[in-house]
C-alpha positions in Angstrom: 39.4 -44.9 2.4 40.4 -42.7 5.3 37.7 -40.7 7.2 38.6 -37.2 8.2 37.3 -36.7 11.7 37.6 -32.9 11.4 35.5 -32.7 8.2 32.0 -31.4 8.7 29.2 -34.0 8.5 27.7 -34.4 5.1 24.4 -32.5 4.8 25.2 -30.0 7.6 25.4 -26.3 7.1 29.1 -26.3 7.6 29.5 -28.7 4.7 27.7 -26.4 2.3 29.9 -24.9 -0.4 29.3 -21.1 -0.3 30.1 -20.9 -4.0 27.6 -23.5 -5.0 24.9 -21.0 -6.0 23.1 -20.5 -9.3 24.6 -17.7 -11.4 22.5 -14.6 -12.0 19.9 -15.1 -14.7 19.8 -18.9 -14.2 16.0 -18.8 -13.5 15.5 -17.3 -17.0 17.0 -20.4 -18.6 14.8 -23.0 -17.0 11.3 -24.0 -17.8 8.9 -22.4 -15.2 5.8 -24.1 -16.4 5.9 -26.5 -13.4 4.5 -23.6 -11.3 1.1 -22.2 -11.6 2.4 -18.6 -12.3 4.4 -20.1 -15.2 1.1 -21.0 -17.0 -1.2 -18.5 -18.7 -3.4 -16.8 -16.1 -7.0 -18.0 -15.6 -8.4 -14.5 -15.8 -7.0 -11.4 -17.6 -9.9 -9.0 -17.2 -9.5 -6.9 -14.0 -13.3 -6.5 -13.6 -13.7 -10.3 -13.6 -10.9 -10.7 -11.1 -12.4 -8.0 -8.8 -15.8 -9.6 -9.0 -14.4 -13.0 -8.0 -12.5 -11.4 -5.1 -15.6 -9.6 -3.9 -17.6 -12.8 -4.2 -15.0 -14.7 -2.2 -14.9 -12.1 0.5 -18.7 -12.0 0.8 -18.8 -15.7 1.8 -19.7 -15.9 5.4 -16.6 -17.7 6.6 -14.2 -15.5 4.6 -15.9 -12.4 5.8 -15.7 -13.5 9.4 -12.0 -14.2 9.1 -11.4 -10.9 7.3 -13.1 -9.0 10.1 -11.0 -10.8 12.7 -7.9 -9.7 10.9 -9.0 -6.1 10.8 -9.9 -6.2 14.5 -6.4 -7.5 15.5 -4.8 -4.6 13.6 -3.9 -5.9 10.1 -4.1 -3.1 7.6 -6.2 -3.3 4.5 -3.2 -2.6 2.4 -1.4 -5.7 3.8 -4.5 -7.9 3.3 -5.0 -6.7 -0.3 -1.3 -7.2 -1.2 -1.5 -10.7 0.3 -4.5 -11.5 -1.8 -2.8 -10.3 -4.9 0.4 -12.2 -4.2 -1.5 -15.4 -3.5 -3.7 -15.0 -6.6 -0.5 -14.5 -8.8 1.2 -17.6 -7.2 -1.9 -19.7 -7.9 -2.0 -18.6 -11.5 -5.3 -16.8 -11.2 -4.1 -13.5 -12.7 -1.0 -11.6 -13.6 0.7 -9.0 -11.3 -0.5 -6.1 -13.4 -4.1 -7.2 -13.1 -3.5 -7.5 -9.3 -2.2 -3.9 -9.2 -5.3 -2.7 -11.1 -7.7 -4.2 -8.6 -5.6 -3.1 -5.5 -7.4 0.2 -4.9 -11.0 -0.9 -5.6 -10.5 -4.1 -3.5 -9.2 -2.0 -0.6 -12.2 0.2 -0.8 -14.6 -2.8 -0.8 -12.9 -4.2 2.3 -13.1 -0.7 4.0 -16.8 -0.6 3.1 -17.4 -4.0 4.6 -15.6 -3.0 7.8 -17.7 0.2 7.9 -20.9 -1.7 7.5 -19.9 -4.0 10.4 -18.8 -1.1 12.6 -15.3 -2.5 12.8 -12.3 -0.1 13.1 -9.6 -0.6 10.5 -6.3 0.8 9.3 -6.1 1.6 5.7 -2.3 1.7 5.3 0.4 -0.2 7.0 2.2 3.0 8.0 -0.1 5.2 10.1 1.6 8.4 8.9 1.3 7.5 5.1 -1.2 10.3 4.4 0.7 13.0 6.5 4.0 12.2 4.8 2.7 13.6 1.5 1.0 16.7 3.0 0.3 19.4 0.5 1.5 23.0 1.3 -0.9 25.9 1.0 0.7 27.4 -2.1 0.3 24.2 -4.1 -3.3 23.8 -2.7 -4.3 27.3 -4.0 -2.5 26.9 -7.3 -4.3 23.6 -8.0 -7.6 25.1 -6.9 -7.1 28.0 -9.3 -6.4 25.5 -12.1 -9.0 22.8 -11.4 -11.9 24.7 -9.7 -11.7 28.4 -10.7 -15.2 29.2 -9.2 -14.2 27.9 -5.8 -10.9 29.7 -6.0 -12.7 33.0 -6.8 -15.0 32.5 -3.8 -12.2 31.7 -1.4 -10.1 34.6 -2.7 -13.1 37.0 -2.2 -13.7 35.7 1.3 -10.0 36.3 2.2 -10.0 39.8 0.6 -13.2 40.7 2.6 -11.5 39.7 5.8 -8.5 41.8 4.9 -10.8 44.8 4.1 -12.4 44.4 7.6 -9.0 44.7 9.2 -8.0 41.1 9.7 -4.5 40.5 8.3 -3.2 37.0 8.5 0.3 36.5 10.0 3.0 35.4 7.7 4.1 31.9 8.8 7.6 31.7 10.1 9.9 29.7 7.8 10.8 26.3 9.2 14.4 26.1 10.3 16.4 24.8 13.1 16.7 28.4 14.5 13.0 28.8 15.3 12.3 25.1 16.1 12.0 25.9 19.9 9.5 28.7 19.3 7.4 26.4 17.0 7.4 23.6 19.7 6.4 26.1 22.4 3.5 27.3 20.3 2.2 23.8 19.9 
């Protein structure tokens, strides 16, 4: 047998066949019970899963590590998502149960940080709340539908100011033409 000196060494990246990949859907044809997530979950009740998570976070060592992560800048959103992913991988609960406990668990962690006086970031993106800012028209429409008494009060206060001579300025529409004026005003 003749050895080809130009051939890549067996086991190297160069020797790997780029077409030797599993076809799409192959994972659906194999038995996944060898992994923990392929078995029935240990808990299916979100309340039980949340209680276990809170109990685990309340342990002295876990709480100390959690607070360290918050101090170095890890967001609560990232920590909760990591917990959910790990719990699913270990077969503790299903992803849908994880999504149901996501909000309450985040609030529990925020409360723990508040109790310890530790600053924290709730979301990974700092501008998450500002991105979905509600305009005034939507605000007043929702107030009129959901809290008519408050809407009537605010409406009367605005009308009283108008009767006294104060007329609010109409905001300039946002466009590229008045961008410079808006920046100068800020």
